[in-house]
C-alpha positions in Angstrom: -27.7 15.3 -7.6 -24.1 16.2 -6.5 -22.2 13.6 -4.6 -21.9 15.9 -1.5 -25.7 16.3 -1.3 -26.2 12.5 -1.6 -23.8 11.9 1.3 -25.5 14.5 3.3 -28.9 12.9 2.6 -27.6 9.5 3.7 -26.2 11.1 7.0 -29.6 12.9 7.7 -31.8 10.1 6.5 -33.7 12.5 4.2 -33.6 10.3 1.2 -34.5 6.6 1.3 -31.8 5.1 -1.0 -32.1 1.5 -1.9 -29.1 -0.8 -1.3 -28.3 -0.7 -5.1 -28.4 3.2 -4.9 -26.1 3.2 -1.8 -23.7 1.0 -3.6 -23.5 3.3 -6.4 -23.0 6.4 -4.2 -20.3 4.6 -2.2 -18.5 3.5 -5.4 -18.5 7.1 -6.7 -17.2 8.3 -3.3 -14.3 5.8 -3.4 -13.4 6.3 -7.1 -13.1 10.1 -6.5 -11.0 9.6 -3.4 -8.8 7.2 -5.3 -8.4 9.7 -8.2 -7.6 12.6 -5.8 -10.6 14.5 -7.2 -11.9 15.0 -3.7 -10.0 14.9 -0.4 -10.8 15.1 3.3 -8.8 18.3 3.7 -7.2 20.6 1.0 -5.3 23.9 0.7 -7.6 26.9 1.0 -5.6 29.1 -1.4 -4.5 31.5 1.3 -1.9 29.4 3.0 -4.3 27.6 5.3 -6.2 24.3 5.1 -9.9 23.6 4.7 -11.5 20.4 6.2 -14.2 18.7 4.0 -16.3 17.4 6.7 -18.8 15.7 4.3 -16.1 13.5 3.0 -15.2 12.2 6.3 -18.7 11.6 7.2 -19.1 9.7 3.9 -16.1 7.4 5.1 -17.8 6.8 8.3 -20.9 5.8 6.3 -18.8 3.2 4.4 -18.1 1.6 7.9 -21.7 1.9 9.0 -23.4 0.4 6.1 -20.7 -2.2 5.4 -21.1 -5.9 6.2 -18.1 -7.9 7.2 -17.3 -10.6 4.7 -14.5 -12.7 3.5 -12.4 -11.3 0.7 -9.7 -13.1 -1.4 -7.6 -12.2 -4.5 -5.7 -15.4 -4.9 -4.9 -18.5 -2.8 -3.0 -17.6 0.3 -4.2 -13.9 0.4 -7.5 -13.4 2.2 -8.9 -11.0 4.7 -12.2 -10.1 6.3 -13.5 -6.5 6.0 -16.6 -4.5 5.3 -17.9 -5.1 1.9 -18.0 -1.4 1.2 -14.2 -1.1 1.5 -11.3 -3.3 0.4 -7.8 -2.8 -1.1 -7.0 0.1 -3.5 -7.1 -0.9 -7.2 -3.8 -0.5 -8.9 -2.4 -1.0 -12.4 1.0 -0.4 -14.0 -0.3 2.7 -15.5 -0.7 4.3 -12.1 3.1 4.4 -11.9 3.1 3.7 -8.1 6.2 1.5 -7.0 4.9 -1.0 -4.4 7.8 -3.3 -3.3 6.5 -6.8 -2.3 6.5 -7.9 1.3 3.4 -7.2 3.3 2.3 -3.7 2.3 -1.3 -2.8 2.0 -3.2 0.3 0.7 -6.9 0.5 1.4 -9.5 1.6 -1.2 -10.6 5.2 -1.0 -7.1 6.9 -0.9 -5.1 8.9 -3.4 -1.6 7.7 -4.1 0.0 9.8 -6.8 2.4 8.9 -9.6 5.9 8.4 -8.4 5.1 7.3 -4.8 7.4 4.6 -3.4 6.1 2.0 -0.9 8.6 0.0 0.9 7.4 -3.2 2.7 5.8 -3.5 5.1 3.8 -0.3 5.3 0.2 0.8 5.3 -1.9 3.7 3.8 -5.5 4.0 5.2 -8.7 5.2 3.7 -9.3 8.9 3.0 -5.6 9.7 3.0 -3.8 11.6 0.2 -0.2 10.8 -0.8 1.3 13.2 -3.3 3.8 12.5 -6.0 7.6 11.7 -5.3 6.9 10.6 -1.6 8.5 7.6 0.0 6.5 5.6 2.6 9.3 3.5 4.2 9.2 0.1 5.9 6.9 -0.2 9.0 5.4 3.3 8.3 1.7 4.2 8.7 -0.2 6.9 6.9 -3.5 7.0 8.9 -7.0 7.7 8.0 -7.5 11.0 6.2 -3.9 12.1 6.7 -2.6 14.4 3.9 1.0 14.0 2.8 2.5 16.4 0.3 5.1 16.0 -2.5 8.6 14.6 -1.9 8.0 13.8 1.7 10.1 11.0 3.1 8.0 9.1 5.8 10.9 7.2 7.4 11.0 3.7 8.8 8.5 3.0 11.7 7.1 6.5 11.5 3.4 7.0 12.3 1.2 9.6 10.6 -1.8 9.3 12.8 -5.4 9.1 11.5 -8.1 11.6 12.4 -11.7 10.4 11.4 -13.9 11.6 14.2 -15.1 14.2 15.0 -15.7 14.7 11.3 -15.0 18.5 11.4 -11.6 17.9 13.0 -8.5 18.6 10.9 -6.5 15.5 9.9 -2.7 15.4 10.3 -1.2 17.3 7.4 2.4 17.1 6.1 3.3 19.6 3.5 5.8 19.3 0.7 9.5 18.4 1.1 9.2 17.4 4.7 11.5 14.8 6.3 9.7 12.6 8.9 12.5 10.8 10.7 12.4 7.1 11.8 10.1 6.3 14.8 8.4 9.7 14.7 4.7 10.0 15.6 2.6 12.8 14.4 -1.0 12.8 15.8 -4.2 14.8 16.5 -4.3 17.2 13.6 -0.8 18.4 13.7 0.2 20.4 10.7 3.9 20.2 9.6 4.7 23.1 7.0 6.9 22.7 4.1 10.5 21.7 4.3 10.5 21.0 8.0 12.7 18.2 9.3 11.8 15.9 12.2 14.7 14.0 13.7 14.2 10.4 14.7 11.9 9.7 17.6 10.0 13.2 17.6 6.5 12.9 18.8 3.9 15.6 18.0 0.3 15.6 19.6 -2.3 18.1 20.6 -0.7 18.7 24.0 2.9 18.8 22.9 4.9 22.0 23.5 7.6 22.7 21.1 10.4 25.0 22.2 11.8 27.2 19.4 15.3 27.9 20.4 15.8 30.2 17.4 13.1 32.6 18.1 12.8 32.1 21.8 9.1 31.1 21.8 6.9 28.1 22.7 4.6 26.8 20.0 1.5 24.9 21.1 -2.0 24.1 20.1 -5.1 26.1 21.1 -8.8 25.4 21.3 -9.2 26.8 17.8 -6.1 25.4 16.1 -4.1 22.2 16.3 -0.3 22.2 16.8 1.5 23.8 13.8 5.3 23.3 13.0 6.8 26.3 11.0 8.1 26.0 7.6 11.8 24.8 7.4 11.9 24.1 11.1 14.5 21.4 12.2 13.2 19.6 15.3 15.0 17.3 17.6 14.3 15.6 20.9 15.2 17.7 23.9 14.1 17.7 27.5 12.6 20.4 30.0 13.1 20.2 33.7 10.1 19.4 36.0 10.1 22.2 38.7 8.2 20.5 41.6 10.6 20.0 44.6 10.5 16.1 44.5 11.2 16.1 40.8 14.1 18.5 41.2 15.4 16.3 43.9 15.2 13.2 41.5 16.5 15.1 38.6 13.4 14.4 36.5 12.6 16.0 33.1 10.1 15.6 30.4 10.9 14.9 26.8 10.2 18.0 24.6 10.7 18.6 20.9 12.9 21.6 20.2 13.6 23.7 17.0 17.3 24.0 17.0 17.6 25.7 13.5 15.8 26.5 10.5 16.6 24.5 7.2 19.7 25.6 5.2 21.9 24.2 2.5 23.7 21.9 4.9 20.4 20.4 6.1 19.3 20.0 2.4 22.5 18.0 1.6 21.9 15.7 4.6 18.2 15.0 3.9 18.2 14.6 0.1 16.9 11.4 -1.2 18.8 9.9 -4.0 17.1 10.5 -7.4 17.8 6.9 -8.2 15.2 5.8 -5.6 12.6 8.0 -7.2 13.0 6.6 -10.6 
């Protein structure tokens, strides 16, 4: 029986699996997530993204069926978590550079060769981090987030997690994106290739992004979360509040703005040193 069918049977209580069988199924799920053979969202081949609802539901089952217990790897490093979870198993052959100093990567996520993890940082279950990406200090890659190749997630940036509802799109960062320090990307936002987010930009389901190049407002809809165009360069701006009292007080709201689209000058400023990727 295929893994997807087994997970669906667990969800629907259609097959009474024993504890031993459940353990085997959950181990297979985690192993496939760790190897990148399955992922909670993936390119659909036509420029869009497909959510694999059953995988997110499978992760929820790990929490539901897990029992909290003490875990330890050596003296001085212990924690308490569901027995179905744990930390990601790495070896030197994985070619992932994890600098010491308080970082943690949970079991059940894909971290490709050439990824650099600067302490302290955290990558949560169900996420996918592709090759050549740097996760900088105090940065978070949340549950089921999808991060492409050669992305720089700068210090203190937050890539939010989306696990429930299971059919909701997770946060997706495509290839060659720069996420500046203290940025926050949440609620299924899709950042297309080569976009640049200046420090402090926050993107959520209710954010309105003002494209000053094309004179348009980009926002989410009931059908689609927020989507940042390919190559867009975003900075924090502000828009006036037009109520009489707000006008009297000179009040405004923070609003991300696209001030340009990526060019050679932008590339030069955002390039990561190849020495860091070695």
